[in-house]
CHARMM-style PDB file with segment names, atoms N, HN, CA, C and O in Angstrom:
ATOM      1  N   MET     1      -6.897  19.140   8.634  1.00  0.00      PROA
ATOM      2  CA  MET     1      -8.146  19.087   8.550  1.00  0.00      PROA
ATOM      3  C   MET     1      -8.706  20.247   8.906  1.00  0.00      PROA
ATOM      4  O   MET     1      -8.074  21.131   9.484  1.00  0.00      PROA
ATOM      5  N   SER     2     -10.107  20.344   8.544  1.00  0.00      PROA
ATOM      6  HN  SER     2     -10.620  19.625   8.074  1.00  0.00      PROA
ATOM      7  CA  SER     2     -10.744  21.725   8.594  1.00  0.00      PROA
ATOM      8  C   SER     2     -12.268  21.051   9.523  1.00  0.00      PROA
ATOM      9  O   SER     2     -12.471  19.845   9.668  1.00  0.00      PROA
ATOM     10  N   GLY     3     -13.340  22.345  10.143  1.00  0.00      PROA
ATOM     11  HN  GLY     3     -13.175  23.325  10.025  1.00  0.00      PROA
ATOM     12  CA  GLY     3     -14.162  22.041  10.507  1.00  0.00      PROA
ATOM     13  C   GLY     3     -14.060  21.633  11.837  1.00  0.00      PROA
ATOM     14  O   GLY     3     -12.960  21.599  12.387  1.00  0.00      PROA
ATOM     15  N   GLY     4     -15.631  21.155  12.718  1.00  0.00      PROA
ATOM     16  HN  GLY     4     -16.525  21.183  12.272  1.00  0.00      PROA
ATOM     17  CA  GLY     4     -15.636  21.042  13.739  1.00  0.00      PROA
ATOM     18  C   GLY     4     -15.293  19.469  14.156  1.00  0.00      PROA
ATOM     19  O   GLY     4     -14.914  19.076  15.259  1.00  0.00      PROA
ATOM     20  N   SER     5     -15.473  18.884  13.263  1.00  0.00      PROA
ATOM     21  HN  SER     5     -15.781  19.203  12.367  1.00  0.00      PROA
ATOM     22  CA  SER     5     -15.484  17.403  13.368  1.00  0.00      PROA
ATOM     23  C   SER     5     -14.257  16.899  12.707  1.00  0.00      PROA
ATOM     24  O   SER     5     -13.771  17.619  11.835  1.00  0.00      PROA
ATOM     25  N   PRO     6     -13.704  15.816  12.975  1.00  0.00      PROA
ATOM     26  CA  PRO     6     -12.195  15.049  12.753  1.00  0.00      PROA
ATOM     27  C   PRO     6     -12.871  14.275  11.381  1.00  0.00      PROA
ATOM     28  O   PRO     6     -12.072  13.721  10.627  1.00  0.00      PROA
ATOM     29  N   LEU     7     -13.914  14.242  11.142  1.00  0.00      PROA
ATOM     30  HN  LEU     7     -14.563  14.693  11.755  1.00  0.00      PROA
ATOM     31  CA  LEU     7     -14.272  13.401   9.632  1.00  0.00      PROA
ATOM     32  C   LEU     7     -14.765  14.391   8.800  1.00  0.00      PROA
ATOM     33  O   LEU     7     -15.610  14.183   7.930  1.00  0.00      PROA
ATOM     34  N   ASP     8     -14.143  15.706   9.100  1.00  0.00      PROA
ATOM     35  HN  ASP     8     -13.457  15.875   9.807  1.00  0.00      PROA
ATOM     36  CA  ASP     8     -14.482  16.969   8.034  1.00  0.00      PROA
ATOM     37  C   ASP     8     -13.239  17.092   7.594  1.00  0.00      PROA
ATOM     38  O   ASP     8     -12.499  17.736   8.337  1.00  0.00      PROA
ATOM     39  N   LEU     9     -12.618  16.529   6.279  1.00  0.00      PROA
ATOM     40  HN  LEU     9     -13.219  16.006   5.675  1.00  0.00      PROA
ATOM     41  CA  LEU     9     -11.968  16.471   5.471  1.00  0.00      PROA
ATOM     42  C   LEU     9     -12.102  17.405   4.563  1.00  0.00      PROA
ATOM     43  O   LEU     9     -13.120  17.656   3.918  1.00  0.00      PROA
ATOM     44  N   ASP    10     -10.541  18.193   4.481  1.00  0.00      PROA
ATOM     45  HN  ASP    10      -9.714  17.989   5.005  1.00  0.00      PROA
ATOM     46  CA  ASP    10     -10.778  19.205   2.641  1.00  0.00      PROA
ATOM     47  C   ASP    10     -10.110  17.880   2.032  1.00  0.00      PROA
ATOM     48  O   ASP    10      -9.626  16.855   2.512  1.00  0.00      PROA
ATOM     49  N   LEU    11     -10.398  18.599   0.231  1.00  0.00      PROA
ATOM     50  HN  LEU    11     -10.791  19.431  -0.159  1.00  0.00      PROA
ATOM     51  CA  LEU    11     -10.314  17.803  -0.716  1.00  0.00      PROA
ATOM     52  C   LEU    11      -9.056  17.080  -0.364  1.00  0.00      PROA
ATOM     53  O   LEU    11      -9.005  15.900  -0.019  1.00  0.00      PROA
ATOM     54  N   PRO    12      -7.716  18.165  -0.522  1.00  0.00      PROA
ATOM     55  CA  PRO    12      -6.279  17.538  -0.292  1.00  0.00      PROA
ATOM     56  C   PRO    12      -6.278  16.165   0.576  1.00  0.00      PROA
ATOM     57  O   PRO    12      -5.812  15.037   0.411  1.00  0.00      PROA
ATOM     58  N   THR    13      -6.942  16.743   1.461  1.00  0.00      PROA
ATOM     59  HN  THR    13      -7.321  17.658   1.595  1.00  0.00      PROA
ATOM     60  CA  THR    13      -6.241  15.662   2.650  1.00  0.00      PROA
ATOM     61  C   THR    13      -7.088  14.128   2.388  1.00  0.00      PROA
ATOM     62  O   THR    13      -6.643  13.095   2.889  1.00  0.00      PROA
ATOM     63  N   MET    14      -7.899  14.132   1.845  1.00  0.00      PROA
ATOM     64  HN  MET    14      -8.260  14.972   1.438  1.00  0.00      PROA
ATOM     65  CA  MET    14      -9.040  13.134   1.491  1.00  0.00      PROA
ATOM     66  C   MET    14      -8.356  12.456   0.581  1.00  0.00      PROA
ATOM     67  O   MET    14      -8.155  11.241   0.610  1.00  0.00      PROA
ATOM     68  N   ARG    15      -7.872  13.451  -0.491  1.00  0.00      PROA
ATOM     69  HN  ARG    15      -8.035  14.437  -0.514  1.00  0.00      PROA
ATOM     70  CA  ARG    15      -7.094  12.731  -1.778  1.00  0.00      PROA
ATOM     71  C   ARG    15      -5.840  11.941  -1.199  1.00  0.00      PROA
ATOM     72  O   ARG    15      -5.779  10.734  -1.432  1.00  0.00      PROA
ATOM     73  N   ARG    16      -4.510  12.752  -0.217  1.00  0.00      PROA
ATOM     74  HN  ARG    16      -4.559  13.733  -0.027  1.00  0.00      PROA
ATOM     75  CA  ARG    16      -3.763  11.975   0.296  1.00  0.00      PROA
ATOM     76  C   ARG    16      -4.124  11.137   0.946  1.00  0.00      PROA
ATOM     77  O   ARG    16      -3.599  10.115   0.504  1.00  0.00      PROA
ATOM     78  N   LEU    17      -4.931  10.833   2.044  1.00  0.00      PROA
ATOM     79  HN  LEU    17      -5.358  11.663   2.403  1.00  0.00      PROA
ATOM     80  CA  LEU    17      -5.283   9.879   2.663  1.00  0.00      PROA
ATOM     81  C   LEU    17      -5.663   8.708   1.891  1.00  0.00      PROA
ATOM     82  O   LEU    17      -5.123   7.613   2.050  1.00  0.00      PROA
ATOM     83  N   GLY    18      -6.716   8.966   0.943  1.00  0.00      PROA
ATOM     84  HN  GLY    18      -7.155   9.855   0.814  1.00  0.00      PROA
ATOM     85  CA  GLY    18      -7.010   7.314   0.059  1.00  0.00      PROA
ATOM     86  C   GLY    18      -6.400   7.315  -1.150  1.00  0.00      PROA
ATOM     87  O   GLY    18      -6.913   6.835  -2.161  1.00  0.00      PROA
ATOM     88  N   HSD    19      -4.912   8.028  -1.083  1.00  0.00      PROA
ATOM     89  HN  HSD    19      -4.495   8.417  -0.262  1.00  0.00      PROA
ATOM     90  CA  HSD    19      -4.035   7.451  -2.275  1.00  0.00      PROA
ATOM     91  C   HSD    19      -3.158   6.075  -1.134  1.00  0.00      PROA
ATOM     92  O   HSD    19      -2.881   4.917  -1.447  1.00  0.00      PROA
ATOM     93  N   ARG    20      -2.903   6.848   0.287  1.00  0.00      PROA
ATOM     94  HN  ARG    20      -3.128   7.789   0.541  1.00  0.00      PROA
ATOM     95  CA  ARG    20      -2.448   6.223   1.166  1.00  0.00      PROA
ATOM     96  C   ARG    20      -3.170   4.624   1.157  1.00  0.00      PROA
ATOM     97  O   ARG    20      -2.328   3.727   1.109  1.00  0.00      PROA
ATOM     98  N   VAL    21      -4.220   4.294   1.185  1.00  0.00      PROA
ATOM     99  HN  VAL    21      -4.904   5.023   1.223  1.00  0.00      PROA
ATOM    100  CA  VAL    21      -5.215   3.178   1.790  1.00  0.00      PROA
ATOM    101  C   VAL    21      -5.034   2.566   0.573  1.00  0.00      PROA
ATOM    102  O   VAL    21      -4.702   1.381   0.596  1.00  0.00      PROA
ATOM    103  N   ALA    22      -5.213   3.241  -0.727  1.00  0.00      PROA
ATOM    104  HN  ALA    22      -5.483   4.204  -0.746  1.00  0.00      PROA
ATOM    105  CA  ALA    22      -5.176   2.443  -2.435  1.00  0.00      PROA
ATOM    106  C   ALA    22      -3.724   1.941  -2.331  1.00  0.00      PROA
ATOM    107  O   ALA    22      -3.510   0.876  -2.911  1.00  0.00      PROA
ATOM    108  N   ASP    23      -2.596   2.572  -1.637  1.00  0.00      PROA
ATOM    109  HN  ASP    23      -2.770   3.437  -1.165  1.00  0.00      PROA
ATOM    110  CA  ASP    23      -1.181   1.788  -2.392  1.00  0.00      PROA
ATOM    111  C   ASP    23      -1.175   0.395  -1.324  1.00  0.00      PROA
ATOM    112  O   ASP    23      -0.968  -0.774  -1.649  1.00  0.00      PROA
ATOM    113  N   LEU    24      -1.417   0.840  -0.213  1.00  0.00      PROA
ATOM    114  HN  LEU    24      -1.586   1.789   0.051  1.00  0.00      PROA
ATOM    115  CA  LEU    24      -1.631  -0.372   0.447  1.00  0.00      PROA
ATOM    116  C   LEU    24      -2.468  -1.613   0.309  1.00  0.00      PROA
ATOM    117  O   LEU    24      -2.215  -2.751   0.705  1.00  0.00      PROA
ATOM    118  N   VAL    25      -3.672  -1.089  -0.429  1.00  0.00      PROA
ATOM    119  HN  VAL    25      -3.878  -0.165  -0.751  1.00  0.00      PROA
ATOM    120  CA  VAL    25      -3.835  -2.296  -1.100  1.00  0.00      PROA
ATOM    121  C   VAL    25      -3.462  -2.615  -2.126  1.00  0.00      PROA
ATOM    122  O   VAL    25      -3.635  -3.823  -2.291  1.00  0.00      PROA
ATOM    123  N   ALA    26      -2.960  -2.072  -3.042  1.00  0.00      PROA
ATOM    124  HN  ALA    26      -2.819  -1.092  -2.907  1.00  0.00      PROA
ATOM    125  CA  ALA    26      -2.067  -2.548  -4.348  1.00  0.00      PROA
ATOM    126  C   ALA    26      -1.184  -3.262  -4.186  1.00  0.00      PROA
ATOM    127  O   ALA    26      -0.882  -4.257  -4.844  1.00  0.00      PROA
ATOM    128  N   GLU    27      -0.635  -2.774  -3.199  1.00  0.00      PROA
ATOM    129  HN  GLU    27      -0.880  -1.966  -2.664  1.00  0.00      PROA
ATOM    130  CA  GLU    27       1.289  -3.379  -2.480  1.00  0.00      PROA
ATOM    131  C   GLU    27       0.428  -5.108  -1.702  1.00  0.00      PROA
ATOM    132  O   GLU    27       1.082  -6.149  -1.766  1.00  0.00      PROA
ATOM    133  N   HSD    28      -0.957  -5.113  -1.072  1.00  0.00      PROA
ATOM    134  HN  HSD    28      -1.489  -4.267  -1.020  1.00  0.00      PROA
ATOM    135  CA  HSD    28      -1.293  -6.295  -0.908  1.00  0.00      PROA
ATOM    136  C   HSD    28      -1.329  -7.182  -1.614  1.00  0.00      PROA
ATOM    137  O   HSD    28      -0.892  -8.330  -1.540  1.00  0.00      PROA
ATOM    138  N   HSD    29      -1.954  -6.565  -2.445  1.00  0.00      PROA
ATOM    139  HN  HSD    29      -2.309  -5.632  -2.505  1.00  0.00      PROA
ATOM    140  CA  HSD    29      -2.650  -7.219  -3.953  1.00  0.00      PROA
ATOM    141  C   HSD    29      -1.610  -7.717  -4.930  1.00  0.00      PROA
ATOM    142  O   HSD    29      -2.007  -8.472  -5.818  1.00  0.00      PROA
ATOM    143  N   ALA    30      -0.407  -7.413  -4.885  1.00  0.00      PROA
ATOM    144  HN  ALA    30      -0.084  -6.800  -4.164  1.00  0.00      PROA
ATOM    145  CA  ALA    30       0.865  -7.076  -5.827  1.00  0.00      PROA
ATOM    146  C   ALA    30       1.528  -8.411  -5.001  1.00  0.00      PROA
ATOM    147  O   ALA    30       2.308  -9.103  -5.655  1.00  0.00      PROA
ATOM    148  N   THR    31       1.332  -8.687  -4.001  1.00  0.00      PROA
ATOM    149  HN  THR    31       0.698  -8.125  -3.470  1.00  0.00      PROA
ATOM    150  CA  THR    31       2.511  -9.471  -3.254  1.00  0.00      PROA
ATOM    151  C   THR    31       1.895 -10.498  -2.293  1.00  0.00      PROA
ATOM    152  O   THR    31       2.455 -10.909  -1.276  1.00  0.00      PROA
ATOM    153  N   ILE    32       0.637 -10.881  -2.741  1.00  0.00      PROA
ATOM    154  HN  ILE    32       0.182 -10.548  -3.567  1.00  0.00      PROA
ATOM    155  CA  ILE    32      -0.326 -11.616  -2.392  1.00  0.00      PROA
ATOM    156  C   ILE    32       0.154 -13.149  -2.522  1.00  0.00      PROA
ATOM    157  O   ILE    32      -0.132 -14.015  -1.696  1.00  0.00      PROA
ATOM    158  N   ARG    33       0.910 -13.350  -3.655  1.00  0.00      PROA
ATOM    159  HN  ARG    33       1.143 -12.646  -4.326  1.00  0.00      PROA
ATOM    160  CA  ARG    33       1.180 -14.476  -3.965  1.00  0.00      PROA
ATOM    161  C   ARG    33       3.015 -15.256  -3.075  1.00  0.00      PROA
ATOM    162  O   ARG    33       3.542 -16.368  -3.110  1.00  0.00      PROA
ATOM    163  N   ASP    34       3.332 -14.124  -2.508  1.00  0.00      PROA
ATOM    164  HN  ASP    34       2.904 -13.220  -2.480  1.00  0.00      PROA
ATOM    165  CA  ASP    34       4.022 -13.869  -1.828  1.00  0.00      PROA
ATOM    166  C   ASP    34       4.297 -14.373  -0.391  1.00  0.00      PROA
ATOM    167  O   ASP    34       5.279 -14.940   0.087  1.00  0.00      PROA
ATOM    168  N   GLN    35       3.142 -13.994   0.135  1.00  0.00      PROA
ATOM    169  HN  GLN    35       2.344 -13.533  -0.253  1.00  0.00      PROA
ATOM    170  CA  GLN    35       2.743 -13.978   1.360  1.00  0.00      PROA
ATOM    171  C   GLN    35       2.463 -15.771   1.712  1.00  0.00      PROA
ATOM    172  O   GLN    35       2.165 -16.703   0.964  1.00  0.00      PROA
ATOM    173  N   PRO    36       2.705 -15.700   3.118  1.00  0.00      PROA
ATOM    174  CA  PRO    36       2.098 -17.480   3.572  1.00  0.00      PROA
ATOM    175  C   PRO    36       0.958 -17.236   3.511  1.00  0.00      PROA
ATOM    176  O   PRO    36       0.319 -16.221   3.785  1.00  0.00      PROA
ATOM    177  N   ALA    37       0.528 -18.748   2.925  1.00  0.00      PROA
ATOM    178  HN  ALA    37       1.047 -19.573   2.703  1.00  0.00      PROA
ATOM    179  CA  ALA    37      -1.130 -18.982   3.081  1.00  0.00      PROA
ATOM    180  C   ALA    37      -1.117 -19.321   4.200  1.00  0.00      PROA
ATOM    181  O   ALA    37      -0.126 -19.698   4.825  1.00  0.00      PROA
ATOM    182  N   SER    38      -2.828 -19.176   4.810  1.00  0.00      PROA
ATOM    183  HN  SER    38      -3.633 -18.869   4.302  1.00  0.00      PROA
ATOM    184  CA  SER    38      -3.234 -19.561   6.082  1.00  0.00      PROA
ATOM    185  C   SER    38      -5.047 -19.885   6.045  1.00  0.00      PROA
ATOM    186  O   SER    38      -6.082 -19.531   5.480  1.00  0.00      PROA
ATOM    187  N   ALA    39      -4.621 -20.624   6.876  1.00  0.00      PROA
ATOM    188  HN  ALA    39      -3.780 -20.911   7.334  1.00  0.00      PROA
ATOM    189  CA  ALA    39      -5.858 -21.290   7.382  1.00  0.00      PROA
ATOM    190  C   ALA    39      -7.167 -20.500   7.493  1.00  0.00      PROA
ATOM    191  O   ALA    39      -6.905 -19.835   8.495  1.00  0.00      PROA
ATOM    192  N   SER    40      -8.730 -20.033   7.032  1.00  0.00      PROA
ATOM    193  HN  SER    40      -8.943 -20.573   6.218  1.00  0.00      PROA
ATOM    194  CA  SER    40      -9.305 -19.622   7.651  1.00  0.00      PROA
ATOM    195  C   SER    40      -9.641 -19.566   9.311  1.00  0.00      PROA
ATOM    196  O   SER    40      -9.664 -20.577  10.013  1.00  0.00      PROA
ATOM    197  N   ILE    41      -9.853 -18.421   9.725  1.00  0.00      PROA
ATOM    198  HN  ILE    41      -9.834 -17.599   9.155  1.00  0.00      PROA
ATOM    199  CA  ILE    41      -9.842 -18.387  11.031  1.00  0.00      PROA
ATOM    200  C   ILE    41     -11.284 -18.179  11.652  1.00  0.00      PROA
ATOM    201  O   ILE    41     -12.131 -17.441  11.149  1.00  0.00      PROA
ATOM    202  N   SER    42     -11.500 -19.094  13.080  1.00  0.00      PROA
ATOM    203  HN  SER    42     -10.812 -19.694  13.489  1.00  0.00      PROA
ATOM    204  CA  SER    42     -12.905 -18.870  13.351  1.00  0.00      PROA
ATOM    205  C   SER    42     -13.374 -17.636  14.376  1.00  0.00      PROA
ATOM    206  O   SER    42     -12.679 -17.124  15.253  1.00  0.00      PROA
ATOM    207  N   ARG    43     -14.463 -17.375  14.090  1.00  0.00      PROA
ATOM    208  HN  ARG    43     -15.027 -17.791  13.377  1.00  0.00      PROA
ATOM    209  CA  ARG    43     -15.074 -16.473  14.683  1.00  0.00      PROA
ATOM    210  C   ARG    43     -14.528 -15.650  15.549  1.00  0.00      PROA
ATOM    211  O   ARG    43     -14.127 -14.486  15.546  1.00  0.00      PROA
ATOM    212  N   THR    44     -14.614 -16.649  16.399  1.00  0.00      PROA
ATOM    213  HN  THR    44     -14.940 -17.594  16.402  1.00  0.00      PROA
ATOM    214  CA  THR    44     -13.468 -16.142  17.828  1.00  0.00      PROA
ATOM    215  C   THR    44     -12.486 -15.712  17.785  1.00  0.00      PROA
ATOM    216  O   THR    44     -12.154 -14.898  18.647  1.00  0.00      PROA
ATOM    217  N   GLU    45     -11.605 -16.087  16.748  1.00  0.00      PROA
ATOM    218  HN  GLU    45     -11.875 -16.747  16.048  1.00  0.00      PROA
ATOM    219  CA  GLU    45     -10.313 -15.688  16.497  1.00  0.00      PROA
ATOM    220  C   GLU    45     -10.122 -14.529  15.957  1.00  0.00      PROA
ATOM    221  O   GLU    45      -9.191 -13.766  16.212  1.00  0.00      PROA
ATOM    222  N   ALA    46     -11.093 -14.341  15.110  1.00  0.00      PROA
ATOM    223  HN  ALA    46     -11.849 -14.961  14.902  1.00  0.00      PROA
ATOM    224  CA  ALA    46     -11.310 -12.956  14.106  1.00  0.00      PROA
ATOM    225  C   ALA    46     -11.627 -12.006  15.246  1.00  0.00      PROA
ATOM    226  O   ALA    46     -11.048 -10.946  15.006  1.00  0.00      PROA
ATOM    227  N   LYS    47     -12.262 -11.942  16.318  1.00  0.00      PROA
ATOM    228  HN  LYS    47     -12.732 -12.803  16.513  1.00  0.00      PROA
ATOM    229  CA  LYS    47     -13.263 -11.637  17.102  1.00  0.00      PROA
ATOM    230  C   LYS    47     -11.650 -11.068  18.501  1.00  0.00      PROA
ATOM    231  O   LYS    47     -11.473 -10.029  19.137  1.00  0.00      PROA
ATOM    232  N   ALA    48     -10.976 -12.159  18.430  1.00  0.00      PROA
ATOM    233  HN  ALA    48     -11.120 -13.003  17.914  1.00  0.00      PROA
ATOM    234  CA  ALA    48      -9.823 -11.742  19.159  1.00  0.00      PROA
ATOM    235  C   ALA    48      -8.386 -10.843  18.520  1.00  0.00      PROA
ATOM    236  O   ALA    48      -7.461 -10.177  18.985  1.00  0.00      PROA
ATOM    237  N   LEU    49      -8.833 -11.268  17.283  1.00  0.00      PROA
ATOM    238  HN  LEU    49      -9.584 -11.809  16.905  1.00  0.00      PROA
ATOM    239  CA  LEU    49      -7.461  -9.936  16.745  1.00  0.00      PROA
ATOM    240  C   LEU    49      -8.202  -8.565  16.424  1.00  0.00      PROA
ATOM    241  O   LEU    49      -7.590  -7.528  16.683  1.00  0.00      PROA
ATOM    242  N   ILE    50      -9.522  -8.487  15.857  1.00  0.00      PROA
ATOM    243  HN  ILE    50     -10.019  -9.329  15.647  1.00  0.00      PROA
ATOM    244  CA  ILE    50      -9.782  -6.912  16.025  1.00  0.00      PROA
ATOM    245  C   ILE    50     -10.981  -7.044  16.480  1.00  0.00      PROA
ATOM    246  O   ILE    50     -11.602  -6.143  15.916  1.00  0.00      PROA
ATOM    247  N   GLY    51     -11.916  -7.782  17.359  1.00  0.00      PROA
ATOM    248  HN  GLY    51     -11.412  -8.514  17.817  1.00  0.00      PROA
ATOM    249  CA  GLY    51     -12.465  -7.174  18.037  1.00  0.00      PROA
ATOM    250  C   GLY    51     -12.611  -6.083  18.702  1.00  0.00      PROA
ATOM    251  O   GLY    51     -11.702  -5.266  18.552  1.00  0.00      PROA
ATOM    252  N   GLY    52     -13.969  -5.630  19.803  1.00  0.00      PROA
ATOM    253  HN  GLY    52     -14.708  -6.294  19.924  1.00  0.00      PROA
ATOM    254  CA  GLY    52     -13.879  -5.134  20.752  1.00  0.00      PROA
ATOM    255  C   GLY    52     -14.571  -3.480  20.247  1.00  0.00      PROA
ATOM    256  O   GLY    52     -15.176  -3.175  19.218  1.00  0.00      PROA
ATOM    257  N   PRO    53     -14.082  -2.434  21.745  1.00  0.00      PROA
ATOM    258  CA  PRO    53     -15.162  -1.498  21.053  1.00  0.00      PROA
ATOM    259  C   PRO    53     -14.405  -0.698  20.375  1.00  0.00      PROA
ATOM    260  O   PRO    53     -13.192  -0.782  20.567  1.00  0.00      PROA
ATOM    261  N   ALA    54     -14.893   0.231  19.459  1.00  0.00      PROA
ATOM    262  HN  ALA    54     -15.878   0.300  19.303  1.00  0.00      PROA
ATOM    263  CA  ALA    54     -14.342   1.174  18.456  1.00  0.00      PROA
ATOM    264  C   ALA    54     -13.526   2.195  19.713  1.00  0.00      PROA
ATOM    265  O   ALA    54     -13.705   1.880  20.890  1.00  0.00      PROA
ATOM    266  N   PRO    55     -12.762   3.239  19.423  1.00  0.00      PROA
ATOM    267  CA  PRO    55     -12.094   3.887  19.782  1.00  0.00      PROA
ATOM    268  C   PRO    55     -13.431   5.184  20.204  1.00  0.00      PROA
ATOM    269  O   PRO    55     -14.451   5.428  19.559  1.00  0.00      PROA
ATOM    270  N   GLU    56     -13.071   5.661  21.164  1.00  0.00      PROA
ATOM    271  HN  GLU    56     -12.243   5.463  21.688  1.00  0.00      PROA
ATOM    272  CA  GLU    56     -14.130   7.150  21.333  1.00  0.00      PROA
ATOM    273  C   GLU    56     -13.561   8.589  20.867  1.00  0.00      PROA
ATOM    274  O   GLU    56     -14.304   9.502  20.505  1.00  0.00      PROA
ATOM    275  N   GLY    57     -12.152   8.682  20.919  1.00  0.00      PROA
ATOM    276  HN  GLY    57     -11.548   7.940  21.213  1.00  0.00      PROA
ATOM    277  CA  GLY    57     -11.684   9.703  19.976  1.00  0.00      PROA
ATOM    278  C   GLY    57     -11.129   9.727  18.760  1.00  0.00      PROA
ATOM    279  O   GLY    57     -12.023   9.214  18.088  1.00  0.00      PROA
ATOM    280  N   PRO    58     -10.616   9.875  18.327  1.00  0.00      PROA
ATOM    281  CA  PRO    58      -9.887  10.197  16.589  1.00  0.00      PROA
ATOM    282  C   PRO    58      -8.782   8.977  17.130  1.00  0.00      PROA
ATOM    283  O   PRO    58      -8.643   8.693  18.320  1.00  0.00      PROA
ATOM    284  N   ALA    59      -8.224   8.490  16.290  1.00  0.00      PROA
ATOM    285  HN  ALA    59      -8.337   8.721  15.324  1.00  0.00      PROA
ATOM    286  CA  ALA    59      -7.115   7.648  15.831  1.00  0.00      PROA
ATOM    287  C   ALA    59      -6.363   8.312  15.246  1.00  0.00      PROA
ATOM    288  O   ALA    59      -6.763   9.352  14.724  1.00  0.00      PROA
ATOM    289  N   ASP    60      -4.739   7.825  15.130  1.00  0.00      PROA
ATOM    290  HN  ASP    60      -4.414   6.979  15.554  1.00  0.00      PROA
ATOM    291  CA  ASP    60      -3.842   8.365  14.640  1.00  0.00      PROA
ATOM    292  C   ASP    60      -4.046   7.465  12.931  1.00  0.00      PROA
ATOM    293  O   ASP    60      -4.569   6.357  12.820  1.00  0.00      PROA
ATOM    294  N   PHE    61      -3.516   8.249  11.833  1.00  0.00      PROA
ATOM    295  HN  PHE    61      -3.092   9.149  11.924  1.00  0.00      PROA
ATOM    296  CA  PHE    61      -4.553   7.279  10.202  1.00  0.00      PROA
ATOM    297  C   PHE    61      -3.262   6.362  10.154  1.00  0.00      PROA
ATOM    298  O   PHE    61      -3.426   5.370   9.445  1.00  0.00      PROA
ATOM    299  N   ASP    62      -1.735   6.492  10.882  1.00  0.00      PROA
ATOM    300  HN  ASP    62      -1.603   7.298  11.459  1.00  0.00      PROA
ATOM    301  CA  ASP    62      -0.456   5.520  10.398  1.00  0.00      PROA
ATOM    302  C   ASP    62      -0.928   4.775  11.357  1.00  0.00      PROA
ATOM    303  O   ASP    62      -1.201   3.816  10.634  1.00  0.00      PROA
ATOM    304  N   GLU    63      -1.319   4.357  12.626  1.00  0.00      PROA
ATOM    305  HN  GLU    63      -1.098   5.136  13.213  1.00  0.00      PROA
ATOM    306  CA  GLU    63      -1.736   3.452  13.183  1.00  0.00      PROA
ATOM    307  C   GLU    63      -2.852   3.070  12.649  1.00  0.00      PROA
ATOM    308  O   GLU    63      -3.167   2.155  13.410  1.00  0.00      PROA
ATOM    309  N   LEU    64      -3.772   3.145  11.768  1.00  0.00      PROA
ATOM    310  HN  LEU    64      -3.516   3.889  11.150  1.00  0.00      PROA
ATOM    311  CA  LEU    64      -5.141   2.729  11.326  1.00  0.00      PROA
ATOM    312  C   LEU    64      -4.505   1.876  10.294  1.00  0.00      PROA
ATOM    313  O   LEU    64      -4.906   0.715  10.214  1.00  0.00      PROA
ATOM    314  N   LEU    65      -3.357   2.377   9.310  1.00  0.00      PROA
ATOM    315  HN  LEU    65      -3.032   3.320   9.376  1.00  0.00      PROA
ATOM    316  CA  LEU    65      -2.877   1.252   8.418  1.00  0.00      PROA
ATOM    317  C   LEU    65      -2.466   0.101   8.801  1.00  0.00      PROA
ATOM    318  O   LEU    65      -2.861  -1.031   8.523  1.00  0.00      PROA
ATOM    319  N   THR    66      -1.271   0.644   9.758  1.00  0.00      PROA
ATOM    320  HN  THR    66      -0.950   1.563   9.983  1.00  0.00      PROA
ATOM    321  CA  THR    66      -0.237  -0.033  10.595  1.00  0.00      PROA
ATOM    322  C   THR    66      -1.510  -1.478  11.102  1.00  0.00      PROA
ATOM    323  O   THR    66      -1.167  -2.659  11.055  1.00  0.00      PROA
ATOM    324  N   PHE    67      -2.883  -1.043  11.537  1.00  0.00      PROA
ATOM    325  HN  PHE    67      -3.162  -0.084  11.576  1.00  0.00      PROA
ATOM    326  CA  PHE    67      -3.709  -2.045  11.936  1.00  0.00      PROA
ATOM    327  C   PHE    67      -3.750  -3.070  10.957  1.00  0.00      PROA
ATOM    328  O   PHE    67      -3.433  -4.258  10.905  1.00  0.00      PROA
ATOM    329  N   LEU    68      -4.436  -1.899   9.906  1.00  0.00      PROA
ATOM    330  HN  LEU    68      -4.694  -0.934   9.948  1.00  0.00      PROA
ATOM    331  CA  LEU    68      -4.846  -2.948   8.355  1.00  0.00      PROA
ATOM    332  C   LEU    68      -4.115  -3.979   8.091  1.00  0.00      PROA
ATOM    333  O   LEU    68      -4.445  -5.156   7.947  1.00  0.00      PROA
ATOM    334  N   ARG    69      -2.718  -3.288   8.014  1.00  0.00      PROA
ATOM    335  HN  ARG    69      -2.450  -2.332   8.131  1.00  0.00      PROA
ATOM    336  CA  ARG    69      -1.619  -3.995   7.113  1.00  0.00      PROA
ATOM    337  C   ARG    69      -1.219  -5.560   8.150  1.00  0.00      PROA
ATOM    338  O   ARG    69      -1.127  -6.696   7.684  1.00  0.00      PROA
ATOM    339  N   GLU    70      -1.087  -5.271   9.221  1.00  0.00      PROA
ATOM    340  HN  GLU    70      -1.162  -4.349   9.600  1.00  0.00      PROA
ATOM    341  CA  GLU    70      -0.844  -6.167  10.277  1.00  0.00      PROA
ATOM    342  C   GLU    70      -1.977  -7.202  10.869  1.00  0.00      PROA
ATOM    343  O   GLU    70      -1.792  -8.417  10.942  1.00  0.00      PROA
ATOM    344  N   ARG    71      -3.434  -6.387  11.367  1.00  0.00      PROA
ATOM    345  HN  ARG    71      -3.584  -5.400  11.308  1.00  0.00      PROA
ATOM    346  CA  ARG    71      -3.893  -7.635  11.429  1.00  0.00      PROA
ATOM    347  C   ARG    71      -5.410  -7.902  10.691  1.00  0.00      PROA
ATOM    348  O   ARG    71      -6.313  -8.511  11.264  1.00  0.00      PROA
ATOM    349  N   VAL    72      -5.497  -7.478   9.660  1.00  0.00      PROA
ATOM    350  HN  VAL    72      -4.763  -6.984   9.194  1.00  0.00      PROA
ATOM    351  CA  VAL    72      -6.443  -7.628   8.678  1.00  0.00      PROA
ATOM    352  C   VAL    72      -5.944  -8.338   7.342  1.00  0.00      PROA
ATOM    353  O   VAL    72      -6.298  -9.449   6.946  1.00  0.00      PROA
ATOM    354  N   PHE    73      -5.228  -7.642   6.856  1.00  0.00      PROA
ATOM    355  HN  PHE    73      -4.941  -6.740   7.178  1.00  0.00      PROA
ATOM    356  CA  PHE    73      -4.127  -8.555   5.682  1.00  0.00      PROA
ATOM    357  C   PHE    73      -3.595  -9.485   6.090  1.00  0.00      PROA
ATOM    358  OT1 PHE    73      -2.848 -10.138   5.361  1.00  0.00      PROA
TER     359      PHE     73
END
């Protein structure tokens, strides 16, 4: 990363992180038929899974991808 803000990413870093996200989405899409079907969840259940205040500081990118894989997908 470069610059004063954690959001200031140089081009190679942005590409690397973007490719990792695209790979995760592609993997999810490619394996969706093998994943267990589940019923829709209520707003309350969704809020319990992913609700809460946003972190005040930067988060580890790998932790964010794990969160996406395990709690959103």
